C-alpha positions in Angstrom: 204.6 134.2 20.6 206.2 131.3 22.7 203.9 132.4 25.5 200.9 132.6 23.3 201.4 128.9 21.9 202.0 127.7 25.5 198.7 129.1 26.8 196.7 127.9 23.8 197.9 124.3 24.3 195.0 123.5 27.0 192.4 124.7 24.8 193.6 123.0 21.8 193.6 119.6 24.0 190.3 120.2 25.4 188.4 120.9 22.1 184.8 122.1 21.2 183.1 124.5 23.3 179.5 124.1 23.8 177.0 126.7 24.3 173.3 125.5 25.3 170.1 126.8 26.5 167.7 124.6 28.8 163.9 125.2 29.1 161.1 123.4 30.5 157.9 122.4 28.4 156.5 125.8 28.7 159.8 127.3 27.1 160.8 128.8 30.2 164.6 128.9 31.1 165.7 126.7 33.9 168.5 127.8 36.4 171.1 125.1 38.0 170.5 122.6 35.5 173.7 120.0 35.6 175.1 119.2 32.2 178.0 116.9 32.0 180.1 115.3 29.3 179.3 111.4 29.6 181.7 109.1 31.1 183.7 112.1 32.6 183.7 114.7 35.4 183.6 117.6 33.0 180.4 119.3 34.1 178.9 122.8 34.2 175.5 124.3 35.3 173.1 126.6 33.6 172.7 130.5 34.6 169.7 132.5 35.4 168.9 132.4 31.9 169.3 128.7 31.2 172.4 129.1 29.3 175.6 127.0 29.9 179.0 126.8 28.6 181.1 123.5 28.3 184.3 122.8 26.9 184.4 119.1 25.8 187.3 116.7 26.5 188.7 115.4 23.1 189.2 112.1 24.4 185.6 111.5 25.6 182.3 111.0 23.6 180.5 114.1 22.4 177.4 113.3 24.2 176.0 115.5 27.0 173.8 114.3 29.9 171.5 117.0 31.4 169.9 116.5 34.7 167.8 118.6 37.1 165.9 117.5 40.3 162.1 117.2 39.4 162.7 116.7 35.8 163.2 113.9 33.5 167.0 113.6 32.3 168.0 114.2 28.7 170.8 113.8 26.4 172.4 115.8 23.6 174.7 114.6 20.9 177.2 117.1 19.6 178.7 116.7 16.0 180.6 118.7 13.3 176.8 119.7 12.2 175.5 120.9 15.4 174.3 124.6 15.5 174.6 126.7 18.6 173.1 127.3 21.0 172.1 123.7 21.7 168.4 123.7 22.8 167.4 121.2 25.2 164.0 120.8 26.8 163.5 119.0 30.2 160.0 117.8 31.0 158.7 117.7 34.5 158.3 114.4 36.1 154.7 115.0 36.8 153.6 115.5 33.1 152.3 111.8 32.0 154.5 110.1 29.5 153.3 110.8 25.9 151.2 113.9 27.1 154.1 116.5 26.5 153.7 119.2 24.0 156.2 122.1 23.6 154.8 125.5 23.0 157.0 125.6 19.9 155.6 122.3 18.5 152.0 124.2 18.0 152.6 127.9 17.9 155.9 127.4 15.6 156.9 131.4 15.7 158.0 132.5 12.3 156.1 129.8 10.4 152.7 130.2 8.6 149.8 127.9 9.6 147.0 127.6 7.1 143.3 127.2 8.3 140.5 125.9 6.2 137.0 126.0 7.7 133.4 125.4 7.2 131.1 128.3 9.0 127.7 128.6 9.9 127.1 132.4 10.7 124.1 133.9 12.4 123.3 137.7 12.4 119.9 138.9 13.8 118.6 141.6 11.6 115.3 143.6 12.0 113.3 145.0 8.9 110.3 146.4 10.8 111.0 149.8 9.2 110.3 148.4 5.8 107.0 146.6 7.0 104.7 149.1 5.7 106.3 149.4 2.2 107.2 145.7 1.7 104.5 143.9 3.9 104.8 141.7 6.9 105.0 138.6 4.9 108.2 139.9 3.3 110.1 141.7 6.3 109.4 138.6 8.6 111.5 136.2 6.4 114.2 138.9 6.4 114.4 139.2 10.1 117.6 136.8 10.6 120.7 136.4 8.4 121.9 132.9 8.3 124.7 131.7 6.0 127.0 128.8 5.4 130.2 128.9 3.6 134.2 128.3 3.5 136.9 130.5 5.2 140.4 130.4 4.3 143.1 132.0 6.5 146.7 131.8 8.0 148.5 132.4 11.2 151.9 133.8 11.6 153.2 134.1 15.2 149.9 134.1 16.8 148.3 136.7 14.2 145.3 135.7 12.2 143.9 136.9 9.0 141.4 135.5 6.7 138.8 135.7 4.2 135.2 134.2 4.0 132.1 133.8 2.0 128.9 132.5 3.2 125.7 131.4 1.3 122.2 131.6 2.7 119.6 129.0 2.4 117.0 129.7 0.0 113.7 130.8 1.5 110.6 130.4 -0.6 107.0 131.0 0.5 103.8 131.9 -0.9 101.6 134.7 -0.1 98.2 135.2 -1.7 99.1 135.4 -5.5 102.7 136.1 -4.9 105.8 133.9 -4.6 108.5 135.2 -2.1 111.9 134.3 -2.8 114.9 135.4 -0.4 118.7 134.6 -1.0 121.4 135.9 1.4 125.1 136.3 0.8 128.0 137.2 3.2 131.6 138.4 2.3 133.9 138.7 5.3 137.5 140.0 6.4 138.9 138.7 9.8 141.8 139.6 11.9 142.7 138.1 15.1 145.3 137.1 17.6 145.7 133.8 19.6 145.8 134.6 23.2 145.7 130.9 23.9 146.9 128.3 21.6 147.5 125.1 23.5 147.7 121.4 22.8 143.7 121.4 22.8 142.4 124.8 23.0 142.7 127.8 20.7 141.2 131.0 22.0 141.2 133.9 19.4 139.6 137.6 19.8 138.5 138.4 16.5 137.3 141.5 14.4 135.7 141.2 11.3 134.1 143.4 8.4 131.2 141.6 6.8 129.2 142.7 3.7 125.6 141.4 4.2 123.5 141.1 1.0 119.7 140.5 1.2 117.9 139.7 -2.2 114.2 139.8 -2.0 112.3 138.6 -5.0 108.4 138.7 -5.5 106.6 137.5 -8.3 103.4 135.9 -9.4 103.3 132.2 -8.4 101.4 131.5 -11.6 103.0 130.2 -14.8 101.0 132.4 -17.0 100.4 136.1 -16.1 98.3 138.3 -18.3 100.6 141.3 -19.3 98.0 143.9 -17.7 98.3 142.2 -14.5 102.2 142.0 -14.5 102.4 145.6 -15.4 100.0 146.6 -12.8 101.4 144.7 -10.0 105.2 144.8 -10.9 107.8 142.1 -9.8 110.2 143.0 -6.9 113.8 142.3 -7.1 115.3 144.3 -4.3 119.1 143.8 -3.2 119.7 145.3 0.2 123.3 145.9 1.3 124.5 146.4 4.8 128.2 146.5 6.1 128.5 145.4 9.5 131.6 145.2 11.9 131.8 142.7 14.6 134.0 142.1 17.6 133.9 138.7 19.5 135.6 135.5 20.6 136.4 132.3 18.9 137.0 129.3 20.9 138.2 126.0 19.4 138.8 122.4 20.5 141.5 120.4 18.6 141.4 116.9 17.3 145.0 115.6 16.2 145.3 113.2 13.2 148.7 112.2 14.3 151.0 113.0 17.3 149.5 115.3 19.6 150.7 118.8 19.1 153.0 117.9 16.3 150.7 117.5 13.5 147.9 118.8 11.2 144.7 119.0 13.1 141.0 119.4 13.2 139.0 121.8 15.3 135.5 122.4 16.4 134.7 125.9 17.3 132.0 128.2 18.5 131.9 132.0 18.3 130.0 134.8 20.0 130.4 138.5 19.3 128.8 141.8 19.1 127.7 143.5 15.9 127.7 147.3 14.8 126.6 148.8 11.5 128.9 150.7 9.4 126.3 152.3 7.2 123.5 153.9 8.6 121.0 153.2 5.8 121.1 150.2 3.5 122.2 150.6 -0.1 119.5 149.3 -2.2 119.8 148.2 -5.8 117.4 146.7 -8.5 117.9 146.0 -12.0 119.2 149.2 -13.6 118.3 151.5 -10.5 119.8 152.8 -7.1 117.1 153.1 -4.7 117.3 155.8 -1.8 115.5 155.1 1.4 115.2 156.8 4.9 114.6 153.4 6.6 117.2 151.5 8.3 118.0 147.8 8.9 118.1 147.3 12.7 120.4 144.8 14.4 120.3 143.0 17.5 124.0 143.1 18.6 124.5 139.5 19.6 125.9 137.3 16.9 127.1 133.5 17.0 128.5 131.0 15.0 129.9 127.4 14.7 132.8 126.1 12.5 134.8 123.1 11.6 138.4 123.8 10.5 141.5 121.9 9.5 145.0 123.4 10.2 148.1 122.6 8.4 151.6 123.8 8.5 
């Protein structure tokens, strides 16, 4: 017992054991960093993993001065509430002052980042197989699918998932005595992963499933229609449904509303991808009827889009 008491006296006199990890602005460990208790010769160096251990002298200030050639020095204040290991980031001298962003500042592993966006999507469809039945005046209007609408999603440790809805412009035209009215709607589920998420650029390969709905209406453009003519001509009200899978790349440029890399931000993005049909023949409905067909909606494989987004933690 006497021997144990004597050997423990130096440790009691020296005080707190500090463990720290030193990394650079890319979150890479730095070896050979010198960590010293201020106003003393009590120093140590970090190992290959950037880890160091230092027993503080009780008669000195509990402040560490951390230095390494090529990096700006840093200080760490140790208190009773300090959690270990102490994480210290050294910024290279070549990084201009004010332009430093740590990877953790914008990726925030383990935290959810919510994305709200407004998207314009273009999908190039081809209804030429239906032209004999519907007439080219109808199918020409349906040969591309353009919608605008909101998307809400969230990122967690780089993984992104979102839901979106799009509404098409209302296309109206006249052909002979008919009024042509076309409306498009899109519902989508998006999955992606951020391969790049820097202070200014976000690059995300994405895979999405899209439900395309084309609603085509033809009706007489006269306010008064004789019953005999109405029954002979019949109004058209067809709803074409096509499910499409799209794989592509989303590229965004960030605009910060506060401190660069450490605040909520806006982004302007572009998207390019490849589309594949999941159902060969479209599902067609009218009021009270399911309609069968041997014709297909063809797709030109390239799709594109633009977006304006807001990200918040």
